[in-house]
N, C-alpha and C positions, 0 to 999 in steps of 0.2 A: 868566550866566543861561541857563537851558535853555529853548529853545522847545519846547513840547509840542503835537503834532498828533495828533488822534484821527481816523484815516483808515479806521476799520473800516467795511466796507460798500462802500468804493471799490475798484474793480478796476483793475489795472495797465493803462495806464501812469500813472494819476492819482497814486498815492502817490509814484512816482519823480519826476513833474513837480513836485509840491508840495515835495519835498526839494530838487530843483534850484533852485527859486525861493527857498526859504529860504536856501540857501547863497549864491546870487547877491546876496541882500539883506543879507548880512553875518552870518548866524547862525553862531556858533562851536560850539554844541552843540544838537542837535535830538533829541528823543525822539519816536518815532512809534509809535502803536498801529495795526497793520494786520493784517487777517485774510485777505487774498488770498494763496493759495498761492504765487503768483509774486513776491510783495513782497520776500522775502528776496533773491532773485537780482537783481531790478530795483534795489532800494535799494543793494545792494552795488556794482553797476555804476556807479551815480551817485556814490556815495561815493568809489570808486576813481578815477573820472575827475576828481573835484574834489580829490584828494589828501587825503581824509579817512579816518579810521578808523571802522569800524562794529563794534558789538557787538550780536549778536542773541540774544535769549532768548525763546523761544516767540513771542508776537505783539508783543513790544516790541523796537524797534530804536533804539540810541543811536548817533548819528553825531557825531563831533567832528573839528575840524580846527584846526591851529595857524596857518596862513597864510591871508590873504584869498583869495577866489576871484576870478578875472578876471570882471568884469561881463558879458563876452560869452560866458562859459562855457556850453557846450551839450554835454550828454553824448552821446558817440558810441555807436552801437549795434553 
């Protein structure tokens, strides 16, 4: 099941923080609608830190991961 988050209107770092929380809580697929110009870079950094793959198409970002994320996962900057 895919978790869908509409984060349009939120400025970074909020979309990245919401993604990190979703991954910590066990989401294996997350679809994010985000319109902040920095979202692609920020979401990609969180996905990479969590060992997840990201597919970005315009304002839609799909993040998937195969293995669980350590509950203490905190993205590094």
